[in-house]
N, C-alpha and C positions, 0 to 999 in steps of 0.2 A: 411458403407464406405462413406466418404465425397466426393462429386463430385467436380471436379476442375472447377472454374469459368473462363473458356476460351471460346472464340468464336469458332464456328466450323472451321473457316479458320486457326486459330492459333493451334487448335488441329491437323489439317491435316499437318500443317508445322512441328509441334513438332514430330509427328509420322514419317514424311518423313526424318527428320534429324536423328532420332534414328535409323531407319532401314537402311538408307544409310551409316551411320557411322559404324553400325554393319558389313555391307558388305565390306566396303573399308578401315576402320581404318584411314580415312583421314577427316579433317575438312570439313564441308559441306557449300557451298555458296548458295546465293539466286538464281542464274541461275539454278543450279542443282535442287533446291527445286521446281522451277516453272515447270520443266519437270516431276519430280517425283510425285508431288501432284496434277498435272493437274489443276492448279489454273488459273482462268481467271482474272489475275490482273498483274500489272507491277512489275518489279524487285524491284523498290523503295518501293512499298507497302510491299513486302515480307521482304525486309531488315528492314523496320520499325517494322514489326511483330516479326522478329527474335530478334531485339534489345529489344523489350518489353518482350519477353520470357526470354532473358538473364537477364534483370532487375528483373524479377520475380523469378529468380533462377533456371529456367528449362534448360537453355543453358549456355555454357561457351565459351569464345573465347581465345584459347591458345596463339595466337599471334595477334598483332594489325591488320595485313593485312590478316589474315587467316579467314576462315569461322568459323562456330560454331560446337561445340560438345555437346552431352548431359551431364548434371550434374547428380549426384546421385538422386536428386529430380526429374529431368526429366525422368530418367529411371523408378523411382517409379510410376509416373503417367502413363507412357507407359504400365508397367506391369499391373497396376490396371484397366486401362480404355481403352487404345488405341490399344493394340495389338490384332490381329485377331487370332482365334484358328488355330493352325498348324495341318494339317491332314497328318498323316504318310502315305507314299506310301505302296503299297502291298509288294514291295521288302524290304522296311525297316522293316515292321512287320514280314515278313517271316524270315528275317535275325536274328532279335531279338529272335523270337520263336525258331529257330533252335539252337541258342546259349544257350538259357535258358533250352532247353530240354536235360540237362546233368544229367546223373544218378550218383549223388554223395551222399555218405552216411553221411559224416560228415558235420554238420551244418557250422562249421568253414570254410570248403573248399567251400561251396556254397556261403557264404558271400564274401569270398576272390575273387571268380570267378565273382560274381555280380559286385564288384567294378571295376575289370579289364574290364568287358564288358561295363559298363557305360563310363569309360574313353575312350574305343575304339570307341564307338558310338558317343561321344560328342566332342572328341579331347580336353578335359580338364582334369585336375587332378580330381580324383573321390575318394569318401570315402563310405564305407559301414559299417553299424553297426548292430549287433545283440544285442538288449537290454536284459539284464539278467532278469529272472523271478523274480517277487516280492517275492515269497515264494518257495525256492528250498529245497527239502528234498530227502533223499535216501529211496527208497521204498523196497529195497531187497538187502541182502548180500548173496553171495555164496562163501564158502571156499573150495578150491580144493587142496588136498594133492598131491605133486609132488614126494617127497621122504622124508626120515627121517629128513632132515634139511631144507626143503623148502615147501612153499605152495603159491597158488595164491588166492587173494581176488578179487572177482568181485562185483562191486557196480552199481546198476541201480537207476537213479534219477527219479523224477516224470515228468521230461521232456523227458523220454525215452532215455536218454544219458547213455551209458554203459562205465564204466572205469574199468580197472583192473591193479593189481600190483603184481609182484612176490617178495615174501619175502624170504630171505636167513637167516637162524638162526644159532647162534653159538652152540646150543644144539639141541637134538632130539625133535621132536613133534610127538604126537600120533594121530591116527584117532579119538579116544574119546575126546581128548582135542579140536580138531578142531570142532567136533560136538557140544560140549558145548559152545565154543566161537561163533559158527554160530547161535545157539539158543539165546544167550545173545544179540548179535548184532541185530537180527531181532525182538527181544522183546523190547529192550531198546533204540536203536539208529535208528529206522526207523520213517518216518513221522515227523521228527524234523528238524528245521532250524539250521543253524550254531550257531546262538545266543542261541539256546536251548541246546547246548552241554555244560552243566554246570559242574562245579567241583563236585557238589553233585552227579550228574548222573554218572560221572566217578568213584567216590568213591564207590557208590553202586554196579556198574558193576564189579569193581575190586574185591570187597569182594565176589560177587557171583561166580567169575571166579576161585577162590581158587588158586590152583597151576599154573593155566594158566593166572594169572593176568598180567604177562609181555606181553603176546600176545595182550591183549585187547588194551593196549596203542598204540601198533604199528598200528593196524587196524583202530582205531579211529582217529589217526593222519592222516592216508591216507584218511579217509572219510571226515575229515575237509578240506583237500586240494581240494577234489572233489567238495564240496559245495562252497568253496570260488571261485574256478574257474567258477562254473556255475552261480554264482551271479554277476560276473563282466560282463560288456559290452565288446564285442569283436569288435574292430575297425580296419578296414583294409583301407589302402590308396593305390592308384595305379595311374600311368601315370603322375607323377610330371614333367617329362621331356617335356610334352605337353606345359608347360608354355613358353618354348623357341620358340615355333612356332608363338607366338603372339607378335605384335609390342610393346605392353606395357611392355614386359619383355626382350627387347633387352639389357637393362641395366643388366649386369651379376650380379651385387651386389644385385639389387632388386629381380631378379629371385632367386638367391641363398638364400636370406633371407626367401622367402616364401616357397621354396622347403625344407629348413631345418625345418620350422615350421610344414609342412605336415609330415615330417619324424619323428621328435622328439617330437612334442607337439600335436600329433593328438587327444589325449584324450580331448583337449580343443576345438575341433571343435564344432560349435554351432548346434549339431544335436538335433532333436526333441526327447526328452526322452519319454519313454512309458507312464508315468503318465501325460505328458504335451499334448499328441496328441489328447486325447479325442475322438479317433476313426476317426478323420478327416484325409482323405488321400489326400487332395488337396495339391499340391506342395507348399512349403514355399520358399519365396525369401527374402534374406537379401542383401541389396545393400550398398556398401561402408561403410559410417559411422554407418550404422545400425548394423554392426558387432561390438561386444565388444572387441575382441582381436585386439591389435594394428597392428599386422601383416596382418590383413584382412581389414584394413580401406580403402584400394584402390581396393578391390576385391568385387565380388558378390558370395554369396553362395546360391545355389538352392538345395532343398532336398525334398524327398517324402518318406512316410512311407508305409510299407507293413506288412501283417499279417503272422507271422511264424507259428502260431498255439499254442495251449496249453497256451494261455494267453500271448504269447510273440509277440513283434513287432520288426521290423527292420527298418533301414533308409538307403536310398541311396541318394547320393548328389554329386554335382560338385562344384569346386572352380575355379574361373577364373576372368578375367578383367570385369569391369562394362560394357564394350562394348561386351555384350553377346547377342546372339539371344535367348531372353527369351522365346519366343513363341515355338521355336523348342526344346529348352532344357526342358521346363516344359512338353511338349507333350511326349518326349522320356522318361523322368523320371517317369511320370505318367503311361505310358504304361508298362515300366519295373516293376514298383512297383505292378501294378495290376496283372501282369503275374507271378511275384515272389510269390504273395499270392496264386495264383492258382497252381503254381508249388509245393509249400509246402502242398497244399491240394490235390495234384495229379489230378488236373483238368486243365492242360495246354490247352488252346483253340487253335483252328485252326486260322490262320491269316484271318482277316476280308476281305471281298471283297472291292476293292478300290471304293471310293466315290468321287464325285466332290467337289471342295471347295465351301464353302458357298458364296453366292453373296457378293461382296465387300460392306462394311458397312461404312457409314460416321461416323467419330469419334463423339460420343455423339449424333448421329442421328439415322436414321432408314435404314434398308437394303431395297432392291427393293421389298422384300416380306413382308415388314411390320416390326414393332418393335418386339423385343424378349420378 
């Protein structure tokens, strides 16, 4: 990562502008910076430095007589180099742990709940994704006779997902027919991906089924639906109404446009896909123009990955204004992601004991205990 060529004083000014604007949503002036950054220099010197930061593209001035606000470039430098690590309080970690410790059987429900919790804890719209397995197969079929005209098919995938379907038939079915069909399914249609369900395989199975050839098509069609659903990524969004709580979205048309995007085009959210994460769980931040989607050009997207198990990964993230408390959001998402991984592994930890904040650190310099 390239280091920014800024003087320590300008780094302190930039950090103070970002953090004050995050807190107040108001342009920041030189007098406020002098107090916030504890600078031993005149307001004129600070104004000159702010003007220089604006010329370099790190700050913007919305109005001639107003103070400055951070640009997307300024936020990027803040996230990369200037922000201090946010330490969650004992109460915050306990609250997250209690909410995470929910006994839910369906993965889809867990992901949906995770998105709602993230939105609740951050006050931003959130999204949660369960990335489909790279290779999904059915490992076992069980056919259970109900009566002469109906039976249930139970299918279990290699991800331990169990699906079932009740079939009603126009003609009678016998127990020997179901036994034959069950044997054919477990012999020919297990441990194969959806793409491996070929026409040749179907033709061979139908010939072997004999008089039960009509049943094989029904069950295989159900199996293909199960595999197709399992291969797709499940995406949930929550808390879009939180946008209205932020000054940037007091413009109803602007808020409505983004809310519609989150509701209708959520599959286009820039989540980290399973094959792109490389096992890296560090939260990713996309600021303003770094987002590809036009609807996200004035927003920031922060996301973190977690381990679902059995080769699957998930993503949790938030969408909001570029005036976002990145230190706090990345800390909460990272903690949520770590504990979701442990939740899926049945190893949810106790809340850590509270610790003091690290000593204040000069931007680009050393803390009172030495360099890191």
